[in-house]
C-alpha positions as CSV (number, residue, x, y, z in Angstrom):
1,M,47.3,-164.8,55.5
2,N,49.6,-164.9,52.5
3,F,50.2,-168.6,51.4
4,H,53.9,-168.2,51.2
5,Y,54.1,-167.0,54.8
6,I,52.3,-170.2,55.8
7,H,54.8,-172.3,53.7
8,F,57.7,-170.3,55.2
9,M,56.6,-171.0,58.8
10,A,56.3,-174.7,58.0
11,K,59.6,-174.9,56.2
12,R,62.0,-172.9,58.4
13,K,62.7,-173.0,62.1
14,I,62.5,-169.9,64.2
15,P,65.7,-169.3,66.2
16,A,65.7,-169.8,70.0
17,A,64.7,-167.0,72.3
18,A,66.6,-163.7,72.1
19,P,66.6,-160.6,74.2
20,R,63.2,-159.0,74.2
21,L,64.2,-155.7,72.5
22,R,66.0,-157.5,69.7
23,T,63.0,-159.9,69.3
24,C,60.6,-157.0,69.0
25,S,62.8,-155.3,66.4
26,I,63.0,-158.6,64.4
27,V,59.2,-159.1,64.6
28,F,58.5,-155.5,63.6
29,T,60.9,-155.7,60.6
30,A,59.5,-159.1,59.6
31,F,56.0,-157.8,59.8
32,F,56.9,-154.8,57.6
33,L,58.5,-157.0,55.0
34,L,55.6,-159.4,55.1
35,I,53.2,-156.6,54.3
36,S,55.5,-155.2,51.6
37,C,56.1,-158.6,49.9
38,S,52.5,-159.9,50.2
39,T,50.9,-156.7,48.9
40,A,53.4,-156.5,46.0
41,V,51.6,-159.2,44.2
42,M,49.3,-157.4,41.8
43,K,47.9,-160.1,39.6
44,D,46.7,-163.7,40.4
45,S,47.3,-165.9,37.5
46,S,46.9,-169.2,39.3
47,S,43.4,-169.8,38.0
48,S,44.2,-168.9,34.4
49,P,47.4,-170.3,32.9
50,E,49.5,-167.8,31.0
51,V,49.5,-168.2,27.2
52,F,52.1,-166.1,25.5
53,N,51.9,-165.0,21.9
54,R,53.3,-167.7,19.6
55,D,54.9,-165.0,17.3
56,D,56.9,-163.5,20.2
57,L,60.2,-164.6,21.5
58,V,59.7,-165.7,25.1
59,L,62.5,-166.7,27.4
60,W,62.5,-168.1,31.0
61,A,65.5,-166.8,32.9
62,F,66.3,-168.4,36.3
63,G,69.2,-169.5,38.5
64,D,70.7,-170.2,41.9
65,L,69.0,-173.5,42.6
66,Q,71.9,-175.2,44.4
67,P,69.8,-177.4,46.7
68,R,71.3,-178.7,49.9
69,S,68.4,-180.9,50.9
70,E,65.2,-182.5,49.5
71,D,63.3,-179.5,51.0
72,E,65.3,-177.1,48.9
73,R,64.9,-179.3,45.8
74,E,61.2,-178.7,46.2
75,D,61.8,-175.0,45.5
76,F,62.7,-175.9,41.9
77,T,59.9,-178.4,41.6
78,V,57.5,-175.6,42.4
79,A,59.0,-173.3,39.8
80,V,59.0,-176.0,37.1
81,D,55.4,-177.0,37.8
82,D,54.4,-173.3,37.5
83,I,56.3,-172.8,34.2
84,A,54.8,-176.0,32.9
85,S,51.3,-174.4,33.1
86,M,52.4,-171.7,30.7
87,K,52.3,-171.9,26.9
88,N,54.7,-170.8,24.2
89,I,57.9,-170.2,26.1
90,D,60.7,-170.7,23.5
91,A,63.8,-171.4,25.6
92,S,65.3,-171.2,29.1
93,I,68.4,-169.3,30.3
94,C,70.0,-170.7,33.5
95,I,72.2,-168.0,35.1
96,G,74.3,-170.5,37.0
97,D,74.7,-172.2,40.3
98,I,72.8,-175.3,39.4
99,M,74.7,-177.3,42.0
100,Q,75.8,-176.8,45.5
101,H,78.4,-179.5,45.4
102,G,78.2,-180.2,49.1
103,K,78.1,-183.5,50.9
104,E,74.4,-184.3,50.4
105,Y,74.6,-185.6,46.8
106,T,77.2,-186.7,44.3
107,I,77.7,-184.4,41.3
108,D,76.1,-187.0,39.0
109,E,73.1,-187.2,41.3
110,E,72.7,-183.4,41.3
111,F,72.9,-183.0,37.5
112,N,70.6,-185.9,36.9
113,W,68.0,-184.5,39.3
114,F,68.2,-181.1,37.7
115,Y,67.7,-182.2,34.1
116,T,65.0,-184.7,35.0
117,T,63.1,-182.1,37.0
118,Y,63.6,-179.4,34.3
119,A,62.2,-181.7,31.6
120,R,58.8,-181.4,33.3
121,A,58.7,-177.7,32.3
122,G,58.1,-178.7,28.7
123,I,60.7,-176.3,27.3
124,K,63.1,-178.2,25.2
125,D,65.9,-175.6,24.7
126,I,68.0,-174.6,27.7
127,Y,71.2,-172.5,27.7
128,E,73.3,-172.5,30.8
129,I,76.3,-170.7,32.2
130,A,78.4,-171.9,35.1
131,G,78.1,-170.1,38.4
132,N,80.8,-170.0,41.1
133,H,79.5,-173.2,42.6
134,D,79.4,-175.0,39.2
135,A,82.9,-173.8,38.6
136,R,84.1,-176.1,41.4
137,N,84.2,-178.9,38.8
138,I,84.3,-177.5,35.3
139,P,84.8,-180.9,33.5
140,A,81.7,-182.3,35.2
141,Y,79.7,-179.1,34.3
142,L,80.8,-179.3,30.6
143,K,79.9,-183.0,30.4
144,A,76.5,-182.6,32.0
145,T,75.4,-179.5,30.2
146,G,76.9,-180.2,26.8
147,K,77.5,-176.4,26.5
148,P,80.7,-174.4,26.2
149,L,81.6,-172.0,29.0
150,H,81.2,-168.9,26.8
151,Y,79.0,-168.5,23.8
152,S,76.3,-166.3,22.2
153,L,72.9,-166.9,20.7
154,G,71.5,-165.1,17.7
155,Y,67.7,-164.7,17.5
156,G,67.2,-162.5,14.4
157,N,68.8,-159.2,15.3
158,L,69.0,-160.1,19.0
159,I,72.3,-161.4,20.4
160,I,72.4,-163.0,23.9
161,I,76.0,-163.3,25.2
162,L,76.5,-165.9,28.0
163,L,79.7,-165.7,30.1
164,S,80.5,-168.4,32.7
165,D,82.5,-168.3,35.8
166,E,85.8,-170.1,35.4
167,E,87.0,-170.0,39.1
168,E,85.5,-171.2,42.4
169,S,85.4,-167.7,43.9
170,S,82.9,-165.4,45.5
171,G,82.8,-163.2,42.3
172,S,82.7,-163.9,38.6
173,D,86.1,-164.2,37.0
174,I,86.0,-163.5,33.2
175,P,89.4,-163.8,31.6
176,D,90.7,-160.9,29.4
177,P,90.5,-162.9,26.1
178,V,86.8,-163.7,26.9
179,F,86.2,-160.0,27.6
180,E,87.7,-159.1,24.3
181,W,85.5,-161.6,22.5
182,W,82.4,-160.1,24.3
183,K,83.6,-156.6,23.3
184,S,83.9,-157.6,19.7
185,I,80.3,-158.8,19.5
186,N,78.8,-155.5,20.8
187,N,77.7,-153.4,17.9
188,R,75.2,-150.6,17.3
189,D,72.8,-152.4,15.0
190,K,72.0,-155.3,17.2
191,I,70.0,-155.8,20.4
192,I,72.3,-157.1,23.1
193,I,71.6,-159.1,26.3
194,T,74.5,-160.1,28.4
195,V,74.3,-162.9,31.0
196,T,76.8,-163.3,33.9
197,H,76.4,-165.0,37.2
198,S,77.6,-162.2,39.4
199,H,76.8,-158.5,39.2
200,V,78.7,-155.6,37.7
201,Q,80.5,-153.4,40.2
202,N,79.2,-149.8,40.9
203,T,75.8,-150.4,39.5
204,G,73.9,-149.0,42.4
205,F,73.0,-152.2,44.3
206,C,73.6,-152.7,48.0
207,Y,75.3,-156.0,47.3
208,N,78.0,-154.2,45.2
209,Y,79.7,-154.3,48.6
210,P,81.8,-156.3,49.3
211,A,83.7,-155.8,46.0
212,Y,85.0,-159.4,45.9
213,R,81.5,-160.7,45.1
214,N,81.2,-158.6,42.0
215,L,82.1,-159.4,38.4
216,Q,85.9,-159.0,38.7
217,G,87.4,-156.4,36.4
218,S,84.0,-154.8,36.0
219,E,85.6,-151.6,34.8
220,R,86.6,-153.3,31.5
221,F,82.9,-153.8,30.8
222,T,81.6,-150.5,32.0
223,D,84.2,-148.6,29.9
224,V,82.6,-150.3,26.8
225,L,79.1,-149.6,28.1
226,K,79.9,-145.9,28.1
227,R,80.2,-146.1,24.3
228,E,78.1,-149.1,23.3
229,R,74.7,-150.0,24.7
230,V,73.7,-153.3,26.1
231,E,69.9,-153.3,26.5
232,L,69.8,-155.9,29.4
233,W,72.4,-157.3,31.7
234,L,71.1,-160.3,33.6
235,F,72.7,-161.8,36.7
236,G,72.0,-163.8,39.8
237,H,74.3,-164.8,42.7
238,T,72.8,-162.7,45.5
239,H,69.6,-164.8,46.1
240,I,67.8,-161.5,47.2
241,P,64.1,-161.5,46.4
242,S,62.7,-158.6,44.3
243,C,60.3,-157.5,47.1
244,L,63.4,-156.1,48.9
245,G,63.9,-153.6,46.2
246,Q,67.2,-154.8,44.8
247,S,66.1,-156.3,41.5
248,K,66.9,-153.7,38.8
249,R,68.8,-150.5,38.0
250,T,68.8,-148.4,34.8
251,L,72.1,-146.6,34.4
252,Y,71.9,-143.7,32.0
253,T,75.6,-143.1,32.6
254,L,76.1,-146.4,30.8
255,N,73.8,-145.7,27.9
256,G,70.7,-146.8,29.7
257,T,71.7,-150.4,30.3
258,V,69.2,-152.1,32.5
259,F,70.9,-154.4,35.1
260,M,68.5,-157.0,36.5
261,N,68.9,-159.5,39.2
262,A,67.1,-162.7,38.4
263,A,66.8,-163.4,42.2
264,S,66.9,-167.2,43.0
265,I,65.0,-170.4,42.8
266,R,66.2,-171.4,46.2
267,E,64.3,-169.7,49.0
268,D,67.0,-168.5,51.4
269,Y,65.8,-165.3,53.0
270,F,62.8,-164.6,55.2
271,L,59.9,-164.1,52.8
272,S,61.8,-165.4,49.8
273,Y,59.8,-167.1,47.2
274,S,61.0,-169.3,44.3
275,E,61.5,-166.5,41.7
276,S,62.6,-166.0,38.1
277,R,62.1,-163.7,35.1
278,I,60.1,-164.0,31.8
279,I,61.6,-162.0,28.9
280,I,59.3,-161.1,26.0
281,L,60.3,-159.6,22.7
282,K,57.6,-158.9,20.1
283,N,58.5,-159.2,16.5
284,G,58.6,-155.7,15.0
285,S,58.5,-153.9,18.4
286,D,61.2,-151.6,19.8
287,E,60.3,-152.7,23.4
288,M,61.3,-155.6,25.5
289,T,59.3,-156.7,28.5
290,V,60.8,-158.4,31.6
291,K,58.2,-159.9,34.0
292,I,59.0,-161.1,37.5
293,R,57.4,-164.4,38.5
294,D,56.7,-165.6,42.0
295,H,56.4,-169.4,41.5
296,R,55.4,-170.2,45.0
297,N,52.2,-168.2,44.6
298,R,51.9,-168.6,40.8
299,Q,51.7,-164.8,40.3
300,F,53.5,-162.0,38.5
301,R,54.7,-159.0,40.5
302,D,53.3,-156.6,38.0
303,F,54.5,-153.4,39.6
304,L,58.1,-154.5,39.3
305,E,57.7,-155.3,35.5
306,E,60.3,-153.6,33.4
307,T,59.8,-152.3,29.8
308,I,63.1,-151.7,28.1
309,K,63.3,-149.4,25.0
310,L,65.4,-151.0,22.4
311,K,67.8,-149.3,20.0
312,T,66.1,-150.9,17.1
313,R,63.0,-153.0,16.3
314,F,63.2,-156.7,17.0
315,Q,63.2,-158.7,13.8
316,Y,62.5,-162.4,14.2
317,N,61.1,-165.1,12.0
318,G,60.8,-167.9,14.6
319,E,64.1,-169.5,13.6
320,K,66.3,-171.5,16.0
321,P,69.1,-169.5,17.4
322,V,72.5,-169.4,15.8
323,M,75.2,-170.3,18.4
324,N,78.6,-168.7,18.3
325,I,81.1,-170.4,20.6
326,Y,84.0,-168.5,22.1
327,K,87.4,-169.7,20.8
328,P,90.7,-168.2,21.8
329,E,91.8,-167.9,18.2
330,Q,88.9,-165.6,17.5
331,V,90.5,-162.9,19.7
332,R,93.3,-161.0,18.1
């Protein structure tokens, strides 16, 4: 039996008795999903730690930890211990919702736990954005992360644009001046990755409904994408595991932008596993690889791996990224 299923059964309680027909339906659906998710794992890397090429740019992208208990904190510990076994990951991108901000822990306790646990991964550089839960207390988030809400990172001819939530709402709220700043960065001779907490509306995912959970004012961004290409748009927010088939969409009506759900570290759904993404760009290559990692089983889900054709070859000399911070006066 799949190890994660054993973990799931030990970790979560099964609801009380339900009508027999409904129970049979639930059992059948659960069995089908169990087979789908367990057979999706194509490569066992638990016995041989992954060593990435030192000359490549390798990024760990993850989000949606927001633990409400010690049990859910363990989901991040599992991910960190798995990542710590890998070599030559250059930096991390946290796609938001570090905190739950409930009654279980104080804000200081939550952030202290997060960074203490993250340090075990052995990746020095981390670049965060605020999710809707983090946005409940922006001053505390800014103090703990030491990062601005909106900024970009330049690795050679790659630009990663990171846009935080500014409101405690069910969708991402990006103010118009920040959108204009994002728009000004997009240009045809650079490779672009955009990171937001929530998903862009009308991108073909089932969770585009209800609309209030999308990136608000998404049409501002998609109007630009019809003219200027973003190679990869990373988001989280849904917590839906990739084995349910809602992890990525390539929209050729938007210049071939790949929209990818980073899933979540917190294991919320039946058959969820602590999950994240590994992004690999090879110097001199016109392809970017995005690998899907199941931390609970220490395996990649190879059949879901995405290879993205870039508009130009990646040029990188191993330098530290150049950070450009959004400032209102930059927007005219």
